[in-house]
C-alpha positions in Angstrom: -5.5 -3.5 -6.7 -2.4 -5.4 -5.9 0.7 -4.1 -4.1 2.8 -6.0 -6.6 4.3 -4.0 -9.6 2.8 -4.9 -12.9 5.6 -5.6 -15.4 5.7 -5.5 -19.2 8.3 -6.5 -21.7 9.6 -2.9 -21.5 10.0 -2.8 -17.7 10.9 -6.4 -17.0 14.7 -6.4 -17.3 15.3 -3.1 -15.4 13.1 -4.4 -12.6 14.7 -7.9 -12.1 18.4 -7.0 -13.0 19.3 -5.7 -9.5 18.6 -7.4 -6.2 15.9 -10.0 -5.4 12.6 -10.0 -7.3 9.7 -12.4 -7.1 7.7 -12.4 -10.3 4.2 -13.9 -10.5 3.2 -15.0 -14.0 -0.6 -15.0 -13.9 -3.8 -14.3 -15.8 -7.2 -12.7 -14.8 -9.1 -15.9 -15.6 -6.9 -18.1 -13.4 -8.6 -19.0 -10.1 -5.4 -20.2 -8.4 -3.6 -17.0 -9.5 -6.3 -14.9 -7.8 -5.8 -17.0 -4.7 -2.1 -16.0 -4.6 -2.9 -12.2 -4.7 -3.3 -11.7 -1.0 -0.1 -13.7 -0.3 1.9 -11.6 -2.8 0.4 -8.4 -1.3 1.6 -9.4 2.2 5.0 -10.3 0.9 5.2 -6.9 -0.9 4.5 -5.2 2.4 6.8 -7.4 4.5 9.7 -7.3 2.0 9.5 -3.6 1.1 13.1 -2.3 0.7 14.5 -5.9 0.7 12.9 -7.5 -2.3 10.6 -6.5 -5.1 7.3 -8.3 -5.8 6.0 -8.1 -9.3 3.4 -9.6 -11.7 3.3 -10.4 -15.4 0.0 -11.0 -17.0 0.7 -13.8 -19.4 -2.2 -12.9 -21.7 -0.7 -9.4 -22.2 2.9 -10.3 -22.2 3.2 -13.6 -24.1 6.8 -13.0 -25.1 7.9 -13.0 -21.5 5.9 -16.1 -20.8 7.6 -17.9 -23.7 11.0 -16.6 -22.7 10.7 -18.1 -19.2 9.0 -21.3 -20.4 5.8 -20.7 -18.5 3.4 -23.5 -19.4 1.3 -23.5 -16.1 0.2 -20.7 -14.0 0.5 -19.4 -11.4 4.3 -19.6 -12.0 6.4 -17.8 -9.4 10.0 -17.1 -10.3 12.5 -15.6 -7.9 15.3 -13.6 -9.6 18.6 -12.7 -8.1 20.4 -10.0 -10.1 18.6 -10.9 -13.3 19.0 -14.7 -13.0 16.3 -17.2 -12.0 17.2 -18.5 -8.5 14.1 -20.5 -7.7 10.9 -21.5 -9.5 7.5 -22.5 -8.1 4.4 -23.6 -10.1 0.9 -23.6 -8.7 -0.4 -22.2 -5.4 2.5 -21.8 -3.1 2.6 -21.2 0.7 3.7 -17.8 1.9 6.3 -19.4 4.1 7.9 -21.2 1.1 8.1 -18.0 -0.9 9.5 -16.1 2.1 12.2 -18.7 2.7 13.1 -18.6 -1.0 13.3 -14.8 -0.9 15.4 -14.9 2.2 17.7 -17.5 0.6 18.1 -15.5 -2.5 18.9 -12.3 -0.5 21.5 -14.2 1.6 23.1 -15.9 -1.4 
């Protein structure tokens, strides 16, 4: 079980509207998505109280995938107060994600 919060269309807006949130758009069948899970779990622990780490299963939440133009997964979007601040596609290094979270928090 992941430390990241699972989001649905009902919980998405209220989660990303305040502060910094990293949202992982993923699917069960996606090998690279599964490779990102331990990285996201580490970030969830390290950024507790500073940023939220969340996941959206694109198979279950197709409307959100369409809304954010997700065509390849894993897609990792960093939101700052409800707006996309940074976007990554594919397996992404923990350091890159941490730097983007820090940048969004500072900006």
